[in-house]
C-alpha positions as CSV (number, residue, x, y, z in Angstrom):
1,X,162.7,90.1,86.4
2,X,160.7,87.4,84.3
3,X,157.2,89.0,85.4
4,X,155.2,86.3,83.4
5,X,156.6,83.7,85.2
6,X,155.2,85.1,88.4
7,X,152.0,86.0,86.8
8,X,152.0,82.0,85.6
9,X,152.4,80.7,88.9
10,X,149.5,83.1,90.5
11,X,147.0,81.8,87.9
12,X,147.3,78.2,89.2
13,X,145.8,79.7,92.3
14,X,143.7,82.8,91.5
15,X,141.1,83.7,89.1
16,X,142.4,87.3,88.8
17,X,146.3,88.3,88.9
18,X,146.6,92.4,88.5
19,X,149.7,94.1,87.1
20,X,149.5,97.5,88.7
21,X,149.3,100.2,86.3
22,X,149.0,97.4,83.4
23,X,146.0,95.6,83.7
24,X,144.8,92.2,85.0
25,X,144.8,88.9,83.9
26,X,141.2,86.9,84.3
27,X,140.5,83.5,84.2
28,X,136.8,81.5,83.6
29,X,136.4,78.0,84.1
30,X,135.4,76.0,80.9
31,X,133.7,72.6,80.5
32,X,134.9,69.7,78.3
33,X,134.4,70.5,74.8
34,X,133.9,67.8,71.5
35,X,134.9,69.7,68.3
36,X,132.5,67.7,66.1
37,X,134.1,68.1,62.5
38,X,137.5,66.4,63.8
39,X,136.2,64.3,66.7
40,X,138.7,66.1,68.9
41,X,138.1,65.9,73.0
42,X,139.5,68.8,75.1
43,X,139.1,68.7,78.7
44,X,138.1,71.2,80.8
45,X,140.5,74.6,81.2
46,X,140.8,77.9,82.4
47,X,140.0,80.6,79.6
48,X,142.7,83.5,79.5
49,X,141.3,87.1,79.0
50,X,143.0,90.7,79.8
51,X,141.4,93.6,81.2
52,X,143.4,97.2,80.5
53,X,140.9,98.8,82.9
54,X,141.8,96.8,86.4
55,X,144.9,98.5,87.4
56,X,144.6,99.0,90.7
57,X,147.1,97.2,92.9
58,X,145.7,94.8,95.1
59,X,149.2,93.9,96.2
60,X,148.9,90.2,95.2
61,X,151.7,89.9,92.5
62,X,154.1,92.5,94.8
63,X,153.9,90.2,97.5
64,X,154.5,87.3,95.8
65,X,157.5,88.2,94.3
66,X,159.0,89.8,97.5
67,X,158.4,86.4,99.2
68,X,159.9,84.6,96.5
69,X,162.9,86.9,96.0
70,X,163.4,88.0,99.6
71,X,163.1,91.5,98.8
72,X,161.3,94.3,100.5
73,X,157.4,94.8,99.3
74,X,157.9,98.2,97.9
75,X,161.1,97.1,96.1
76,X,158.9,94.4,94.6
77,X,156.5,96.9,93.8
78,X,159.1,99.1,92.1
79,X,160.5,96.2,90.1
80,X,156.8,96.0,88.7
81,X,156.4,99.1,87.6
82,X,160.1,99.4,86.0
83,X,159.3,96.3,83.2
84,X,155.9,97.6,83.0
85,X,156.8,100.6,81.8
86,X,159.1,98.3,79.1
87,X,156.5,96.7,78.1
88,X,154.5,99.9,77.1
89,X,157.3,101.3,75.5
90,X,157.6,98.4,72.7
91,X,153.5,98.2,72.6
92,X,153.6,102.5,71.7
93,X,156.5,101.5,68.9
94,X,153.9,98.7,67.4
95,X,156.1,96.0,68.7
96,X,154.2,92.4,69.8
97,X,154.9,91.8,73.8
98,X,155.1,87.7,74.2
99,X,154.5,86.4,77.4
100,X,155.6,83.0,78.1
101,X,152.8,80.6,78.6
102,X,150.4,83.6,79.0
103,X,149.7,85.0,75.2
104,X,150.5,88.0,73.0
105,X,150.2,91.6,73.6
106,X,149.8,93.9,70.9
107,X,148.6,97.5,70.4
108,X,146.0,98.5,68.0
109,X,145.0,102.2,66.4
110,X,143.3,103.1,69.1
111,X,145.6,102.8,71.7
112,X,144.2,99.9,73.1
113,X,146.1,96.6,74.6
114,X,144.5,93.7,72.6
115,X,145.6,90.1,73.8
116,X,145.6,86.8,72.2
117,X,145.7,83.9,74.7
118,X,148.7,81.1,74.5
119,X,146.7,77.3,74.2
120,X,150.1,75.7,75.6
121,X,149.2,75.4,79.0
122,X,145.9,74.7,81.0
123,X,145.4,76.5,84.4
124,X,142.9,74.5,85.6
125,X,144.8,72.2,88.4
126,X,141.7,69.6,88.6
127,X,143.0,69.0,84.5
128,X,146.5,68.4,85.3
129,X,147.9,65.4,83.0
130,X,144.9,65.6,80.8
131,X,145.3,66.8,76.9
132,X,143.0,66.4,73.8
133,X,142.8,63.4,71.9
134,X,141.2,62.5,68.7
135,X,138.7,59.6,68.2
136,X,137.9,58.1,64.9
137,X,134.4,58.1,63.6
138,X,132.0,55.1,64.8
139,X,129.6,54.3,61.6
140,X,127.3,52.4,63.3
141,X,125.2,51.7,59.6
142,X,128.3,49.4,58.9
143,X,128.4,47.2,61.9
144,X,124.5,46.8,61.8
145,X,124.8,45.5,58.1
146,X,127.3,43.1,59.3
147,X,124.8,41.8,61.6
148,X,122.1,41.1,59.4
149,X,124.6,39.7,56.7
150,X,125.6,36.8,59.5
151,X,122.0,36.3,60.1
152,X,120.9,35.6,56.7
153,X,124.0,33.4,56.0
154,X,124.0,31.6,59.6
155,X,120.5,30.1,60.0
156,X,119.5,28.3,63.1
157,X,118.8,24.8,63.1
158,X,116.9,22.9,65.3
159,X,117.0,19.3,65.7
160,X,114.4,17.1,67.4
161,X,114.8,15.7,70.8
162,X,115.2,12.2,71.3
163,X,112.5,11.4,73.9
164,X,113.2,8.5,76.3
165,X,110.6,6.0,77.8
166,X,112.5,6.5,81.1
167,X,111.3,10.1,81.4
168,X,108.3,9.2,83.6
169,X,111.0,7.8,86.0
170,X,112.4,11.1,86.3
171,X,109.6,13.4,87.1
172,X,108.1,11.1,89.6
173,X,111.7,11.4,91.5
174,X,111.3,15.2,90.8
175,X,107.5,15.0,92.5
176,X,109.0,13.3,95.9
177,X,111.5,15.4,96.1
178,X,109.4,18.4,96.1
179,X,107.0,16.6,98.7
180,X,110.0,16.4,101.2
181,X,110.9,19.7,100.9
182,X,107.6,21.5,101.3
183,X,107.0,19.3,104.5
184,X,110.6,20.2,105.9
185,X,109.7,24.2,105.0
186,X,106.3,23.8,106.7
187,X,108.5,22.7,109.8
188,X,111.1,25.2,109.5
189,X,108.5,28.2,109.0
190,X,106.5,26.7,112.2
191,X,109.7,26.5,114.4
192,X,110.7,30.4,113.2
193,X,107.4,31.6,114.0
194,X,107.6,30.2,117.6
195,X,110.8,31.7,118.2
196,X,110.0,35.2,117.1
197,X,107.1,35.1,119.2
198,X,109.0,34.5,121.8
199,X,111.5,36.8,121.3
200,X,109.1,39.7,121.1
201,X,107.4,38.8,124.4
202,X,110.6,38.8,126.3
203,X,111.6,42.3,124.5
204,X,108.3,43.7,125.9
205,X,108.8,42.5,129.4
206,X,112.2,44.1,129.2
207,X,110.9,47.4,128.1
208,X,108.3,47.4,131.0
209,X,110.8,46.8,133.5
210,X,113.1,49.5,132.2
211,X,110.4,52.2,132.0
212,X,109.2,51.3,135.8
213,X,112.9,51.8,136.6
214,X,113.0,55.4,134.8
215,X,109.8,56.3,136.4
216,X,111.1,55.6,140.2
217,X,114.7,57.4,139.4
218,X,114.4,60.8,140.8
219,X,117.1,63.4,140.1
220,X,117.6,66.5,142.4
221,X,120.5,69.2,141.6
222,X,120.6,71.1,145.3
223,X,122.9,74.1,143.9
224,X,122.3,74.0,140.2
225,X,125.2,76.3,138.0
226,X,124.1,79.1,136.2
227,X,123.4,78.8,132.8
228,X,126.5,80.1,130.4
229,X,126.0,82.2,127.7
230,X,128.7,82.3,124.7
231,X,128.7,84.7,121.7
232,X,131.3,83.5,119.3
233,X,131.8,85.3,115.9
234,X,133.1,82.9,112.9
235,X,134.8,85.1,110.4
236,X,133.9,83.7,106.8
237,X,135.1,84.6,103.4
238,X,137.7,84.1,101.0
239,X,139.2,87.6,100.8
240,X,141.7,88.3,103.7
241,X,143.9,91.5,104.2
242,X,147.1,90.4,106.1
243,X,149.4,92.2,108.3
244,X,152.7,89.7,108.2
245,X,154.0,86.5,107.9
246,X,156.1,85.1,110.8
247,X,158.3,82.4,111.0
248,X,158.4,81.8,114.9
249,X,154.7,81.0,116.1
250,X,154.6,83.0,119.3
251,X,155.3,86.3,117.0
252,X,152.1,85.7,115.6
253,X,150.1,85.1,118.5
254,X,151.2,88.5,119.6
255,X,150.7,90.5,116.2
256,X,146.7,88.9,116.7
257,X,146.7,90.7,120.6
258,X,148.2,93.7,119.4
259,X,145.7,94.3,116.3
260,X,142.7,92.9,118.4
261,X,143.7,95.8,121.2
262,X,143.4,98.0,118.2
263,X,139.9,96.9,117.6
264,X,140.7,94.7,114.4
265,X,139.1,91.2,114.0
266,X,142.8,89.8,113.7
267,X,143.5,85.7,113.5
268,X,145.7,83.3,112.2
269,X,144.5,81.6,109.0
270,X,147.4,78.9,108.7
271,X,150.9,78.6,107.2
272,X,152.1,79.7,103.7
273,X,153.9,77.2,101.6
274,X,157.1,78.7,102.8
275,X,156.0,77.5,106.8
276,X,155.6,81.0,107.8
277,X,152.7,81.7,110.4
278,X,150.1,84.3,108.5
279,X,148.0,87.0,110.3
280,X,145.1,88.9,108.9
281,X,143.4,91.9,109.8
282,X,140.1,90.3,109.1
283,X,138.3,88.2,106.5
284,X,135.8,89.4,103.8
285,X,133.1,87.6,101.4
286,X,133.3,90.3,98.7
287,X,136.2,91.8,97.3
288,X,134.9,95.2,96.6
289,X,134.0,95.2,100.9
290,X,138.1,93.8,101.5
291,X,139.5,96.5,98.9
292,X,138.0,99.3,101.0
293,X,139.0,98.1,104.2
294,X,142.7,97.7,102.6
295,X,142.6,101.3,101.6
296,X,141.6,102.4,105.0
297,X,144.2,100.1,107.0
298,X,146.9,101.4,104.7
299,X,146.0,104.9,105.0
300,X,145.9,104.4,109.0
301,X,147.7,101.8,109.8
302,X,150.0,99.8,107.7
303,X,151.2,100.8,104.3
304,X,152.6,97.2,103.9
305,X,149.6,95.4,104.4
306,X,147.9,93.1,101.0
307,X,145.2,91.3,100.4
308,X,145.2,87.4,100.0
309,X,142.5,85.3,97.9
310,X,142.4,82.3,99.4
311,X,139.8,79.3,100.4
312,X,140.5,78.1,104.1
313,X,139.4,74.7,104.7
């Protein structure tokens, strides 16, 4: 099993991928950058880091492996555990463990794992297809000098205009045309103003008639219906405790009814990329609250329940 392949797949969609009994790979969005020395532009990306303290299983990685390989959840969890034991053995021996498209892991003298992230891949889907590029430096002083040189070497020459004795005829024709347009504009303005006043008077009369009709109308309901009060609770949050995924939608509806009968705020959250209808016990806003409820559900009701981090539309 290539564990790094599954971790890499999940890093595109989630900000935290926890490997049970080992640590968690975290991502944080970084804005586009400009390297002033090399004039290189870098697109936005997800910066990758590793936290050895986060080792509690949240079910994300194991459930993903179980879905892809079509194996039970516990078997997927066991495969993860075996590969982590192998990785730790290499680290203890002083070797560097390379995770493809993720980074290199090495154990320092204090027994702590150090992580060097890979820069070969960008896990930010918004930057898909974007790569860094280098631009040549723009020297604005050179262009300014060229403009000044052109102005000096190419002076503007003004040629005197040859006037004609017939210019007074042009001015007279222009004056006659302006007088004609002025008279036409005055007549047009007067007509438009009259039409506007007529339309406004007709609108006022129509409004008065409509008000009279409304005042005369009387609505009487002899047997009014009782007021209905609906109390709807809308769940929100991106942390969902998954109870199961079903190929047949009727089975997912049945599961929702069963969980609600036991007091859970169960619901369907749509289908996953394999076409399975997902049913959750409830959804939560904070990760801590979801982790506490997941522990209770696993202990009292379903050992295979797992935490899904997903933004619902």
